[in-house]
N, C-alpha and C positions, 0 to 999 in steps of 0.2 A: 527404456534404457533402465539397466541395473545400477542402483547407486548405494554406497555405504551408508548405513544408518547407524549414528550415535545412539545411545540409550534415550528412549523416549521420555524417560523422566525429564521433564522440561525446565526444572527450577531448583536452585538450591534452597535450602530451609531459610525462609525470610520471615520476619515479623511484619505481618500485615499492617498498614497505615489505616487507621480508623477514619482518617479524614479523606481517603481516597474515594471519590465518587464513581469511579469507573469499574473498580474491582469486583463489586458485587454483581455486575451485569454479565462479566466474563465467567464468573464462578457460577451464575446461573445457566449460562451457555454450556458449560461443562456439565452440569447436572442434567441437561437436556441431551447429553451425548456428544456434543460438539467438540472437536479437537481444537484447543485455544492456543496451540503453540505458535509462536512467531518463529518461521522458519528461516535459518541461516545456514549458508553453505559455503565451505572452502574447497577450492579445486587447487591442490598443490601443484607447484611447477612441475612441468613435464608429465602431468596427468590429465585427464579428460572428465573423469567422473567426481562429483562432489561429495565430501562427508558432510552430513547434514548435523546441524544442532538446532535445539529449540528452547526458547524461553518463554514462559507462561504470559500470556498478555494480561492475566490478573495480577501480575507482579511487575511487569515491564512493559514499556512501549518499544518500538522499533530501535529508536536511538539509544535507550537505555540497556536494551538486550545486547546490542552490538558492544556496547562500552563494556558491559559486564563480562563478554566472552572475551575480548581483548585484554581486559585488566587481568583476567583469570590466566591469561598466557603471559604474562609479564610486561604487558605494554603500559606505558604511561599515558594513558587518556585522561587528561585532566578537565578542563572546562568543557561542558557539552554545549552543542548549538544552542542558541536562544531565537526566540521569534523576532523577525525583523519587521513585522507589520505594526503600525502604530495604533491600530483601533484598540481602545481600552475596553474592559468589560462592563456591561450595562444591563440591567434587568430589561430594558426596552427592546433588546433583540429577542429575549425569550418570549416576550409578550406578543411580538409580532409573529412569533413562529407558532405559537400554541394552535391556531386552526388548523396546521398541516397535520397534526397528530390525529385529527378526527376526518381527514379526507380519505376517499377511496384509494386503495393500493393500485398504481399504474405499474405494471410489470410489462416485461418484454416477452416475446414468444420465439420459441426457436424452431427452425425448420425441421430439424432431426429429433428423433427420440434417442437420446444417449442411453448407454447402459449405466446404471446407477446401483448404489449399494447403501446400506445403512451407515451413518457416521458412528465412530467410536472415539471416546475421549482419550484413548491411549494409541490411537492410530492416525499419523498424518495423512492428508490426501494422497492418494496414488497417482492421480493426474497431475504431473508436475513437469515442466520444461523450462529451460533457461538458455540464455545467450550471453556471451561475453565479447565485446568489441575491443580491438586492439587500441594501443595508446593513440596512434595516429587517428583513426577514424573517431574515437572518443573525443579527442581535442578538436577535430573538424566539426562535429556535432555542436560542442560548446561555443565554438567561434561563430558558426553559422547562426545559432540562437541569439548570440549577443548581438550580432549584426542586425538581426531581425527585430530586435527589441523584445525578444519573449524569453521565457525560462526553458531550461532543458525539460522541466517537469511538464510544461504546457505543450511542448513539441512531441515529448513521447506519450502523452495522454491523447492527443490528437490522433496520433498513428496507431495506438493500440485500438481504438475504435474501429478504424478501418479494417483490423483483423477480425472483429467480431460481427460487423454489420453483415457480411455474406450468409453468416449462419442464422441470422434473425429473419423473421417473417417480413416480407418487403414492405408490408404496411407499418412497421415499427420504425419510426424515423429518429428516436432519439435513444441515448443510453444515459442513464443517471448514474454517476459515481459518487462515492464517498471518498474524499481527499483529506487524510489525516493532516492535522496542523499542530506543529510543536509549540506548546505555550511556555517553555521554558523561558524565564526572564520576567514573566508576569504572573506565574503560578509557582507556589512553593510547595514541595513535597518533602517527606522525611528524607528519602533517599534521591539523589540526583538521577538515578536509573530507574525509578518507578514511573508509573503512567503520568505523563504530562501533556497527553494528546487528546485533542478533540477533533473535530472535521467540519468541513463544509461540503455541501451537496452541489455537484457540477453536472449539468445536463449537456450532453454532446449532440448536436443535430448532425444528420448525415452530410448536410451543406456547409458545416462550420469548416473554416480554415484554421491555420494554426493561431493566427492573431485573435481571431473569435472566441477560440478556446481560452487563450490567454486572458482575454478581457473577462470572460464569464469566471475564471478562477479568482481573479482580483475584484471582480464585482461582489462575488460571494464573501470575500473577506472584508471589503469594505463595508458590506451590510452586515457584519458582525454575526455571520452564521456560526462560526467556530464558538463564540461566547454564548449564543443561543443553546447550542448543544451541551456545553460544558456546565452551564447553569442549570438546564434541565435535568441532567444527572446529578449535580449537586444538591438541588432542592428535592430530588427524589430520594435521598438517603433514607428516609423513613419507611419507603415501601418494603413489604415483607418479600422474601424471595420467591414466594409463590406467585405474587403478582409480577415480578420480573419474568419469571418463566412463563407466566401466561402472555405476556406482551412479546416476548421473543417468539413464542409458538405462533402467535398471530401476525408475525412480521410487523410489529409496531414498536420495536425498540428504538426506531428512528423516526423523525417527523414524517418523512416521505421515504417511500421504498427506493432502494438502489441495487444496482446488479452486482457491484462488488466494490472493493477498496482499492484505491491505486496510491501508492505511496512511495516518495522517493526519499532516501536517508541522506542524500546529498553527497558531497566530496569528503573523503577521508583519506588522511596521510598522503596529501598530495606531494609532499617533498620526500616521502619514503623513510621519514626519521623513526617511525614506530618501530621497535624491535621487541622480540619475545619468541617463545617456541611455538611453532606452528601458525605464524602469521603470514608469512611470504605466500604468494599464489594470488588468485582470483577470489573475490568474496561475492556471495549472492545474499538475497533478502528478499523475503516476501511476507506480508501481513497474513493472518488467518483467513481462510475462506469458511465463513459461518452460515448457518442455516437462513439468516436473513440477509445475508449478501454473500453470494455463492462463489465468486471469483475473487482470488487475491492477486494483485499484480504489485511487483515491487522493483525498484531499481537502486542502484547505488554505484558511485564512482569511488574506487579503491585504487590509489596509486595510479591515478591518471587513466584507469581503463573502466569503462562503464559497461554494467551487467544488468541484465533483465531477467526476471523469473516470474512465472504464473504457476498457480495451482488452482485445482477446481474442487469445491465441496463435492463429495461422493454423492449427494442427493441431486446434483446436477449432471456429473459425469464421472466416472471412475476410470475412464479409458485413458491411458497416457497418450495413446496416439492423437487424441482429439486435442490435448495441451501442446503437443508438439506441432500439430497443424496451425493452431492458432499463433504459436511462438514464430512459427516459419513466417506466418502472414505479416506479424508485426514488424519482424525483422526486415522482411522485404519492402513493406511500406516506408520504414525509415531509410533504407538504402535508396529507395527510388526518390524519395523527398531530397535526399543529399545529391542524388545524381542531377535531378532537375535543378537544383540550387547552383550547383557548380557549371552545368551547361548554360545557364542564364548568365553566370558571371563571365564565361567564355565568350558569349555573344555579346556582351557589352564591350568587354575588352577589345574585341576585334572590330567593333563599330567606329 
């Protein structure tokens, strides 16, 4: 599909925060020719194609990037979401994670040889696909997840894995994901829109159900995985950029290898009170796809409509048809899970 692209200059002129431990890593990735823009899209009412916008991950995280775009359009986006999880930062989490950085990388293998291309710092991935659910179905998903005692995030993570498993070698039983964690409320930066994001690593097995995936996410949070990552980058501030580039090139910028980043920006403008020029319509979001995590998957609920978006690093695949095939599988898995849930409810009601 052809989509309208805004200028790929991804950020306004900002004064970098010297205390930001994340920025130098994204700058190093860009120096290695990765495109580090966080992708946002808006599908205006009565249209089907998004206009894409980008914010550099060196200057923003996903929440901050969307807030910056909406504020630039006149919306009064005030307090940004804060972390709800109670675990406090501690160096013990970092010490426990240190052996991971020296372990062999465990990668997945793909059945197909996808067409690939060199990455470029000025060009977003061409293999991108998206889906927007209507308000009724989006509400049904949230209601079903609440009844099952899981988050929408865990539900979506389980079913995106079902989209990828058929393309993986049959011997690969797991998919490891990077799950960004918003640290606002426990970490302070100079701007409320800059990087407040760490991550946990969650490994989804082929046999996992939604409840198992949900438990794995919260086990990783309870184990302080997000603080281990944040403190590793914080204490790594003295590293020269050459060292960061070397670690990224060796795919050792994270403790263990991950196939991609899966990020949920949560619920925005639930009551439709935000106003501004060019805000109406459906919004899309996806984190960057980088050389050391080659799939970006994102979701957001804007005005009660849930959207999904994926894009693929060009060194994994540059064919948009592959992205659309995986998005269609993801959508089908979600719809199938909802149908099974409704059928089970009907059976109970009839008994």
